[in-house]
C-alpha positions in Angstrom: -107.6 151.5 -97.9 -110.0 151.7 -101.5 -108.8 155.1 -102.2 -105.1 154.1 -101.3 -105.4 151.5 -104.0 -106.8 153.4 -106.2 -104.2 156.0 -105.9 -101.3 153.4 -106.3 -103.0 152.1 -109.8 -103.3 155.6 -111.0 -99.2 155.8 -110.0 -97.7 152.7 -110.8 -99.8 151.4 -113.5 -101.1 154.0 -115.6 -98.2 156.4 -114.7 -100.0 159.5 -113.7 -98.7 162.6 -112.2 -100.1 164.0 -108.9 -101.9 166.2 -110.3 -103.7 164.0 -112.7 -104.0 161.1 -109.8 -105.6 163.9 -107.9 -108.4 164.8 -110.3 -109.1 161.2 -111.5 -109.3 160.1 -107.7 -110.6 162.9 -105.6 -107.9 162.9 -103.4 -105.8 165.8 -102.4 -103.0 166.3 -104.5 -100.4 166.7 -101.1 -102.2 163.6 -100.1 -101.3 161.6 -103.6 -97.8 162.6 -103.0 -97.5 161.5 -99.5 -98.8 158.3 -100.4 -96.2 158.0 -103.3 -93.3 158.8 -100.6 -94.8 156.1 -98.2 -95.2 153.1 -100.6 -91.5 153.8 -101.7 -90.1 153.7 -98.7 -92.0 150.8 -97.4 -90.4 148.8 -100.6 -93.4 147.2 -101.5 -93.6 145.0 -105.0 -96.1 146.5 -107.6 -98.6 145.1 -108.4 -99.4 143.8 -104.7 -99.2 140.2 -103.6 -102.4 138.9 -103.1 -101.7 138.2 -99.7 -101.2 141.5 -98.6 -104.6 142.9 -97.6 -106.4 146.0 -96.6 -104.6 145.9 -93.1 -101.7 145.1 -93.8 -101.1 147.7 -96.5 -102.1 150.2 -94.0 -99.7 148.7 -91.5 -96.8 148.6 -93.9 -97.7 152.5 -95.0 -98.4 154.0 -91.8 -95.8 151.8 -88.9 -97.1 152.9 -85.5 -94.9 155.4 -83.4 -93.1 154.3 -80.6 -94.5 156.1 -77.5 -92.0 158.1 -75.8 -90.6 156.4 -72.5 -88.4 158.5 -70.0 -86.8 155.4 -68.8 -85.3 154.5 -72.1 -83.9 158.0 -73.1 -82.5 158.7 -69.7 -82.6 157.3 -66.1 -84.3 160.6 -64.4 -87.0 159.6 -61.8 -89.7 162.1 -62.9 -92.2 160.7 -60.5 -89.5 162.4 -57.9 -89.0 165.5 -59.6 -93.0 165.9 -59.8 -93.3 165.0 -56.2 -90.7 167.5 -55.4 -92.2 170.3 -57.7 -95.0 170.1 -54.9 -92.3 171.4 -52.2 -92.1 175.4 -51.8 -89.2 177.2 -53.9 -88.9 174.1 -56.3 -88.5 174.9 -59.7 -87.9 172.4 -63.1 -84.5 174.9 -63.7 -83.2 173.9 -60.3 -84.0 170.2 -60.3 -82.5 170.3 -63.7 -79.1 171.7 -62.3 -79.2 169.0 -59.7 -79.5 166.7 -62.2 -76.5 167.6 -63.9 -74.6 168.0 -61.0 -75.2 164.2 -60.3 -75.2 162.3 -63.5 -72.3 161.7 -66.1 -71.3 164.5 -68.7 -72.4 161.9 -71.5 -75.9 161.8 -70.6 -76.6 165.5 -70.2 -78.8 167.4 -72.3 -80.6 170.8 -72.4 -83.0 172.4 -69.9 -85.7 172.7 -73.0 -84.9 168.6 -73.5 -85.7 168.3 -69.9 -88.6 170.4 -69.6 -90.2 168.3 -72.8 -89.5 165.2 -71.4 -91.4 166.3 -67.9 -94.2 167.5 -69.6 -94.6 164.2 -71.3 -94.4 162.3 -68.0 -96.9 165.1 -66.4 -99.2 164.4 -69.4 -99.3 160.2 -68.7 -100.8 161.3 -65.1 -103.5 163.6 -66.3 -106.0 161.2 -66.6 -109.7 162.7 -65.9 -112.8 160.7 -64.6 -115.6 161.0 -66.4 -118.5 162.0 -64.3 -122.1 160.6 -64.9 -125.0 163.0 -64.2 -127.3 161.7 -61.6 -130.5 163.4 -61.1 -131.0 164.5 -57.3 -127.9 163.5 -56.5 -125.2 166.0 -56.0 -125.6 169.9 -55.9 -121.9 171.8 -56.4 -121.6 175.0 -54.4 -118.8 177.8 -54.4 -118.2 181.3 -54.3 -117.4 183.7 -57.2 -114.1 185.0 -57.6 -115.4 187.9 -59.3 -117.4 190.3 -56.7 -120.0 193.5 -57.1 -120.0 196.2 -54.8 -122.9 197.9 -52.6 -122.8 201.5 -51.7 -123.7 203.3 -48.7 -126.3 205.9 -49.1 -124.9 208.2 -46.3 -120.8 207.9 -47.2 -120.8 206.8 -50.5 -118.2 204.1 -49.4 -118.1 200.9 -51.4 -118.7 197.6 -49.7 -118.0 194.4 -51.4 -120.4 191.5 -51.6 -119.5 187.8 -52.1 -121.3 186.0 -55.0 -122.6 182.6 -53.8 -123.5 179.8 -56.5 -124.8 176.3 -56.1 -125.5 174.1 -59.3 -127.5 170.5 -59.4 -125.5 167.9 -60.7 -128.0 166.2 -63.1 -129.7 169.3 -64.9 -126.9 172.1 -64.6 -130.0 173.9 -62.7 -128.0 177.3 -61.2 -129.3 178.9 -57.8 -127.0 182.5 -57.1 -127.3 185.5 -55.1 -125.3 188.1 -53.0 -123.9 188.1 -49.5 -122.3 189.8 -47.3 -119.5 187.3 -46.5 -118.1 184.0 -46.6 -118.7 183.4 -42.9 -120.6 180.2 -41.5 -123.9 182.5 -41.0 -124.1 183.8 -44.4 -122.9 180.3 -46.1 -125.4 178.3 -44.4 -128.1 181.1 -44.9 -127.5 180.2 -48.7 -128.1 176.7 -48.3 -131.4 177.1 -47.1 -131.9 179.6 -49.6 -130.8 177.4 -52.1 -132.6 173.9 -51.5 -135.9 176.1 -51.3 -135.3 177.6 -54.8 -134.4 173.8 -56.3 -137.6 172.9 -54.2 -136.2 169.9 -52.5 -132.6 168.7 -51.6 -130.2 166.3 -53.4 -128.1 163.7 -51.2 -124.7 164.8 -51.6 -123.1 168.4 -51.2 -119.7 169.3 -52.9 -118.4 172.3 -51.2 -115.0 173.7 -51.6 -112.6 173.9 -48.7 -113.3 177.2 -47.2 -113.3 177.0 -43.4 -117.0 178.0 -43.0 -117.5 174.3 -44.9 -114.3 172.4 -43.9 -112.4 172.9 -40.7 -109.0 171.0 -41.7 -108.5 170.3 -45.4 -107.5 166.3 -46.2 -107.6 164.6 -49.7 -108.7 161.8 -47.8 -110.6 162.5 -44.3 -111.3 166.4 -44.3 -112.8 167.4 -41.0 -116.2 169.1 -41.5 -116.9 172.3 -39.6 -119.7 171.4 -37.0 -122.0 174.2 -38.0 -122.0 173.2 -41.6 -122.6 169.5 -40.4 -125.0 170.2 -38.2 -127.5 172.0 -41.2 -126.4 168.9 -43.4 -127.6 166.7 -40.5 -131.0 168.7 -40.3 -131.6 168.4 -44.1 -130.5 165.1 -44.5 -127.6 165.9 -46.9 -123.7 164.6 -47.0 -120.9 166.9 -47.4 -118.2 166.0 -49.8 -115.8 168.1 -50.1 -113.7 168.6 -52.9 -110.1 167.5 -52.9 -107.9 170.5 -52.2 -106.1 172.1 -55.3 -108.7 169.7 -57.4 -111.0 171.7 -59.7 -112.1 169.3 -62.0 -114.3 167.3 -58.3 -116.3 170.1 -58.5 -116.3 170.9 -61.9 -119.9 171.8 -62.5 -119.7 174.9 -59.8 -116.6 176.3 -61.8 -118.6 175.9 -65.0 -121.8 177.9 -62.8 -119.5 180.5 -61.5 -118.1 181.3 -65.0 -121.8 181.5 -66.3 -122.7 183.5 -63.8 -119.8 186.0 -64.1 -120.9 186.3 -68.0 -124.7 186.4 -67.7 -125.1 188.0 -64.7 -122.2 189.9 -62.7 -121.2 191.6 -66.3 -124.6 192.6 -67.1 -124.5 194.6 -63.9 -121.2 196.1 -63.9 -122.6 199.5 -64.6 -125.5 199.5 -61.9 -125.2 201.0 -58.5 -127.1 199.2 -55.7 -127.8 200.7 -52.3 -128.7 197.8 -50.3 -128.1 193.5 -50.6 -131.8 193.2 -51.0 -131.9 195.7 -54.4 -128.8 193.5 -55.9 -130.6 190.1 -54.8 -133.7 191.5 -56.6 -131.5 192.4 -60.0 -130.2 189.2 -60.2 -133.4 187.0 -59.6 -134.4 187.8 -63.6 -131.2 187.5 -64.9 -130.8 184.1 -63.0 -134.3 182.8 -64.3 -133.0 184.0 -67.7 -129.6 181.8 -67.7 -131.6 178.9 -66.6 -134.3 179.1 -69.6 -131.5 179.6 -71.9 -131.5 176.6 -74.2 -128.3 174.5 -74.4 -126.4 174.5 -77.5 -125.8 170.8 -78.3 -128.6 169.2 -75.9 -132.4 169.5 -76.3 -134.3 171.7 -73.8 -132.6 173.9 -70.9 -131.6 173.8 -67.2 -135.0 174.8 -66.2 -137.0 172.1 -68.4 -134.5 169.5 -66.9 -135.4 170.5 -63.9 -138.7 170.6 -63.9 -138.8 167.6 -65.6 -136.3 165.1 -64.6 -134.4 166.8 -61.1 -137.1 168.0 -59.1 -139.2 164.9 -58.8 -135.7 163.2 -57.8 -135.0 165.5 -54.7 -135.7 164.9 -51.0 -138.5 166.9 -49.5 -137.5 170.0 -47.8 -138.3 169.8 -43.8 -141.4 172.0 -42.2 -139.2 174.7 -41.2 -136.3 176.6 -42.6 -133.2 175.7 -40.5 -132.4 178.2 -37.8 -128.7 179.2 -37.4 -126.8 178.0 -34.6 -122.9 178.2 -34.4 -121.2 175.1 -32.9 -117.7 174.9 -31.9 -114.9 173.8 -29.0 -113.7 175.7 -26.2 -112.0 175.0 -22.9 -112.9 175.8 -19.4 -110.7 178.1 -17.6 -109.7 177.8 -13.9 -112.8 180.0 -12.9 -115.0 177.4 -14.6 -116.1 179.9 -17.5 -115.7 179.5 -21.1 -115.6 182.3 -23.4 -117.7 182.9 -26.4 -118.3 185.6 -28.5 -116.4 187.4 -25.8 -118.5 186.9 -22.9 -117.9 184.3 -20.2 -120.3 181.8 -19.4 -120.5 179.5 -16.2 -119.9 175.4 -16.7 -119.9 173.3 -13.1 -116.8 173.6 -11.4 -116.1 169.9 -11.6 -115.5 170.4 -15.4 -112.6 173.2 -15.2 -109.7 172.6 -17.7 -112.0 170.3 -20.0 -112.7 171.1 -23.6 -116.7 171.3 -24.1 -118.2 171.7 -27.3 -121.0 174.6 -27.6 -124.1 175.4 -29.9 -124.7 179.1 -30.2 -127.6 180.7 -31.5 -129.3 184.2 -31.7 -131.1 183.5 -28.1 -129.0 181.1 -26.0 -126.2 179.2 -25.7 -125.8 175.1 -25.0 -123.0 173.6 -23.8 -121.8 169.6 -24.1 -119.8 167.3 -22.9 -119.3 163.7 -24.2 -122.2 164.8 -26.2 -124.2 165.5 -23.0 -125.8 169.0 -22.2 -124.3 170.0 -19.2 -125.4 173.8 -19.3 -127.9 176.1 -20.9 -127.4 180.2 -20.8 -129.6 183.0 -22.5 -127.3 184.8 -24.6 -125.7 187.9 -23.5 -124.3 190.2 -25.7 -122.2 192.2 -23.6 -118.9 192.1 -24.2 -116.2 191.1 -21.9 -118.9 190.5 -19.5 -119.6 187.6 -17.3 -122.7 184.8 -16.5 -122.7 182.8 -13.7 -125.4 180.5 -12.1 -125.2 180.0 -8.4 -125.8 176.2 -9.1 -122.3 175.9 -11.3 -120.4 177.6 -8.1 -118.0 176.0 -5.6 -119.6 175.9 -2.5 -116.7 178.1 -1.2 -117.2 180.2 -3.8 -121.0 180.5 -3.6 -120.7 181.4 0.1 -118.1 184.3 -0.7 -121.0 186.0 -3.3 -124.0 185.2 -0.7 -122.4 186.9 2.0 -124.1 189.5 3.9 -123.5 191.6 6.8 -127.1 191.2 8.5 -126.9 187.4 8.1 -123.1 187.1 10.1 -124.5 189.5 12.8 -127.2 187.0 13.0 -125.1 184.6 13.4 -123.2 186.4 16.1 -126.1 186.5 18.5 -125.9 182.8 18.2 -122.5 183.5 20.6 -123.5 186.2 22.3 -123.6 190.1 22.9 -119.8 190.8 23.0 -119.3 188.8 20.0 -121.9 190.7 18.0 -120.3 193.7 19.5 -116.7 192.8 18.3 -117.5 191.6 14.9 -119.7 194.6 14.4 -116.7 197.0 15.2 -114.8 194.9 12.6 -117.1 195.5 10.0 -117.4 198.7 10.2 -113.9 199.3 9.4 -114.2 197.6 5.7 -115.9 197.7 2.2 -116.9 195.3 0.1 -117.8 191.6 0.7 -114.7 189.9 0.2 -113.3 191.7 3.3 -116.4 190.7 5.4 -116.3 187.4 4.5 -112.7 186.8 5.1 -113.5 188.5 9.1 -116.5 186.3 9.3 -115.1 183.2 8.4 -112.0 184.2 11.0 -114.6 184.2 14.0 -116.0 181.1 12.7 -112.5 179.1 13.0 -112.2 180.8 16.3 -115.5 179.3 17.5 -114.4 176.0 16.4 -111.6 176.5 18.2 -112.3 177.4 21.6 -116.0 177.0 21.7 -118.6 179.5 22.3 -118.2 180.4 25.8 -114.4 180.7 25.4 -114.9 183.0 22.6 -118.0 185.1 24.3 -115.1 185.9 27.1 -112.2 186.7 24.6 -114.6 189.5 22.5 -115.9 190.8 25.7 -112.5 191.6 27.4 -111.2 192.7 23.6 -114.0 194.8 23.2 -113.7 196.6 26.6 -110.0 197.5 26.0 -110.3 198.5 22.4 -108.9 195.2 20.8 -110.7 194.8 17.3 -108.3 192.8 15.2 -108.7 188.9 14.5 -105.0 188.4 14.6 -105.0 190.4 18.4 -107.9 188.2 19.4 -106.7 184.7 18.2 -103.4 185.8 19.9 -105.6 186.4 22.8 -107.5 183.3 23.2 -104.7 181.3 22.1 -102.6 182.3 25.3 -105.5 182.9 27.6 -104.1 186.9 28.2 -107.7 187.9 29.1 -107.7 185.7 31.7 -104.5 186.5 32.9 -104.4 190.0 33.0 -108.0 190.5 34.2 -106.8 188.3 37.3 -103.9 190.6 37.8 -105.8 193.7 37.7 -108.1 192.2 40.1 -105.3 191.5 42.6 -103.7 194.9 42.5 -107.4 196.5 43.0 -107.7 194.8 46.5 -107.2 197.1 49.7 -104.2 196.0 51.5 -104.2 196.8 55.2 -101.2 197.7 57.2 -99.3 200.0 59.6 -96.7 201.1 57.6 -99.3 202.0 54.6 -101.4 205.2 55.2 -103.5 204.8 52.2 -105.1 207.7 49.5 -107.3 209.0 52.2 -103.9 209.8 54.8 -102.6 211.9 51.9 -105.8 213.5 51.1 -106.4 215.0 54.4 -102.7 216.3 54.5 -103.4 218.5 51.2 -106.4 219.8 52.8 -104.7 221.1 55.9 -102.0 222.7 54.1 -104.9 224.9 51.8 -106.5 225.7 55.2 -103.3 226.9 56.9 -102.4 228.9 53.8 -106.0 230.6 53.6 
């Protein structure tokens, strides 16, 4: 304000020109001109009264500018417009036309003015919370959009690799490596190597919403991938995913990815790599150079801050590196088998149709129901094959699979020799344990219905008369045909004595006499 008063004295008391006033006070000539116009427009008296102090003079010369308020200039609900733009296919042009159609003509204004007012409203919503760095608290992880390629030494084919980046929130100490994919196995393995690179574990990890980290994204309660969650529990770290479409939640990861692209990937753009290990060996010295690079506006470097402040605040590493295991959910089919990695594994038959959790490692598969392990299998890599434990089978299913012909015949000997002969004749006509089990079970049902002696009698008659089918044997026993037909045959075979019945001997003698006469 002292400069303004000096300028006003030169202009109105000494009556100097703008150029002379500028030279005398050291104030820019355009600023002197601005002071003159503001004083004239304010219509203040000269000399200034004693009650006008510096604050009041500034208020008169520089009156506050009224902030733009869309509710005063129009009745447009820009909050509803902002929500509508989040829908698929929405645009400001369409919403402006809808507003034109629904509002009176005297309130209309053009599309450009509509956009300016909406942008003013949107800027009023863009408030960012400043994140305070706490050493040992947070690590931000993400994948780089820019990638490198590995060349196949045999075919010359290029295979893209993914670039994993992790940044500690306090010191900005950065980890970077190349992996084959963003799948759970590579994602979790990169975390394990990152923690070893940092020399400890922070308390929170902030990932993006990729499927290897988040099964279902949500701004309030995201569903964490169970494989990732188990790894976090092992290291004692809590996953806190960034909100969808909110890159500011992981701004340090975004900055770390940008630095990795500039200082590492760009430096390797002209190199040809033939293996992933070769690429990571080339990344390592560039990463160390990046971490030791001195800050532009702060003292020290990422490495010095990590060594001095961040590493002591990290939690210690476990004694062993985390061994990857894939966790997920699967439902048991009606045949009480679950399909994991294209192989079928059995569960207790009582759990058919129930949803189960599984833990798949490189050598075993564990299945859980309500947190309790109900089955453990040795991992089998045969596609479309099956692994079935006998203790999981239904008793009838177990009997089918364990059926054998010697055991069936041994059972038949307890009834009688005719039963053995008939069962052996039946089994000789078929192939496969399923048919053999069915025939044996049918014989056991006949035993339960008619008893040993009756079944033995029926088998004796059936075998003598070449009846080997189980349905025919059942019909024979149910109607007592073996006894009826056997009694009728016995009665017919008895010799009957009568004067009118000559018998076979009589006719044999006649035939013999005729032959002698002819000779």
